[in-house]
C-alpha positions as CSV (number, residue, x, y, z in Angstrom):
1,M,3.3,-45.8,-327.6
2,G,2.4,-41.8,-326.0
3,K,0.1,-41.2,-329.4
4,L,-1.8,-44.3,-328.2
5,F,-1.9,-42.0,-324.4
6,A,-3.1,-38.9,-326.3
7,G,-5.2,-40.8,-328.3
8,A,-7.3,-42.5,-325.2
9,R,-7.6,-39.3,-323.9
10,A,-8.9,-37.5,-327.0
11,V,-11.3,-40.4,-327.8
12,A,-12.0,-40.0,-324.2
13,V,-12.7,-36.5,-323.8
14,L,-15.3,-37.0,-327.6
15,L,-16.5,-39.8,-325.8
16,A,-17.5,-37.1,-322.8
17,V,-18.6,-34.9,-325.4
18,L,-21.1,-37.4,-327.3
19,V,-22.7,-39.2,-323.9
20,G,-23.0,-35.7,-322.3
21,V,-24.8,-34.0,-325.7
22,G,-28.0,-37.4,-325.4
23,V,-26.0,-39.2,-328.3
24,V,-26.5,-42.9,-326.2
25,V,-22.6,-44.7,-326.6
26,P,-23.7,-48.8,-324.8
27,M,-21.1,-48.7,-322.1
28,A,-19.7,-45.7,-322.1
29,T,-19.4,-45.7,-318.6
30,P,-17.0,-48.6,-318.1
31,L,-15.4,-47.4,-321.7
32,L,-15.2,-43.4,-320.3
33,M,-12.7,-44.8,-316.9
34,I,-10.7,-47.4,-318.9
35,L,-9.4,-45.2,-320.9
36,G,-9.1,-42.5,-318.1
37,A,-7.0,-44.8,-316.8
38,V,-4.5,-45.5,-320.3
39,A,-4.8,-41.7,-321.0
40,V,-3.2,-41.5,-317.6
41,L,0.1,-44.2,-317.9
42,G,1.5,-42.0,-320.4
43,D,1.8,-38.9,-317.3
44,P,4.4,-37.9,-315.5
45,E,4.0,-38.8,-311.5
46,E,4.1,-34.5,-310.9
47,N,0.7,-34.8,-312.5
48,N,-1.2,-37.4,-309.9
49,V,-2.4,-33.8,-307.3
50,R,-3.4,-31.8,-310.1
51,L,-5.3,-34.1,-311.4
52,L,-7.1,-35.6,-307.8
53,L,-8.2,-32.6,-307.6
54,A,-9.2,-32.1,-311.3
55,T,-11.4,-34.9,-310.0
56,G,-12.9,-34.5,-307.0
57,I,-14.0,-30.9,-308.6
58,L,-15.9,-32.5,-311.5
59,S,-17.2,-35.3,-309.4
60,L,-18.7,-32.8,-306.7
61,G,-19.4,-29.1,-309.2
62,A,-20.3,-30.6,-312.3
63,A,-23.6,-31.3,-312.0
64,S,-24.5,-27.7,-310.4
65,L,-23.8,-26.1,-314.2
66,D,-27.3,-27.7,-314.7
67,Q,-29.0,-24.3,-313.4
68,I,-27.4,-22.6,-316.3
69,P,-30.7,-22.0,-318.7
70,G,-30.4,-23.5,-322.4
71,V,-26.8,-24.8,-322.8
72,G,-26.7,-26.2,-318.8
73,M,-28.5,-29.3,-318.9
74,Y,-26.1,-30.1,-321.7
75,L,-22.4,-28.9,-320.4
76,A,-23.6,-31.0,-317.2
77,G,-23.6,-33.8,-319.1
78,I,-20.1,-33.6,-320.7
79,F,-18.5,-32.1,-317.0
80,V,-20.2,-35.5,-315.0
81,N,-18.2,-37.8,-318.2
82,L,-15.3,-36.0,-317.9
83,G,-14.9,-36.7,-314.0
84,T,-15.9,-40.3,-314.8
85,A,-12.8,-40.8,-316.9
86,F,-10.7,-38.5,-314.8
87,M,-12.4,-41.6,-311.7
88,G,-10.7,-44.3,-313.8
89,A,-7.5,-41.9,-314.0
90,S,-8.0,-41.3,-310.3
91,L,-8.3,-44.8,-309.1
92,L,-5.4,-46.3,-311.9
93,V,-2.8,-43.3,-309.7
94,I,-4.4,-44.3,-306.8
95,G,-3.9,-48.0,-307.7
96,R,0.4,-47.5,-308.2
97,G,1.0,-45.9,-305.7
98,L,-0.3,-48.3,-303.2
99,L,2.0,-50.9,-305.6
100,Q,4.7,-48.5,-304.8
101,R,4.5,-48.4,-301.1
102,I,3.8,-52.3,-301.6
103,K,6.6,-53.1,-302.5
104,A,8.9,-50.5,-301.2
105,D,7.6,-52.1,-297.6
106,W,9.2,-55.3,-298.6
107,T,12.0,-54.4,-300.1
108,K,13.8,-52.7,-297.1
């Protein structure tokens, strides 16, 4: 099962790079979010805070890479797409945490 999570992570990074440099991939955004969610299923809960912080940083800062002459447009595209994959992972982590809290509330 660990290979599935690692494979999803690798495909998400590859897809983010391809779409970031201009390759047209139909349904790239939902694919990135799904791959990010699958990749995070194998991560321990200790990584959740780092994941959420990285998602925020990518979401807020990736577009500013566009200001770098020559390669900025490509870097911004790559990191925006990585942020999309991280967003899918973060939404799954948030949902999983919410379910754990609901479960804990009802088992008291």
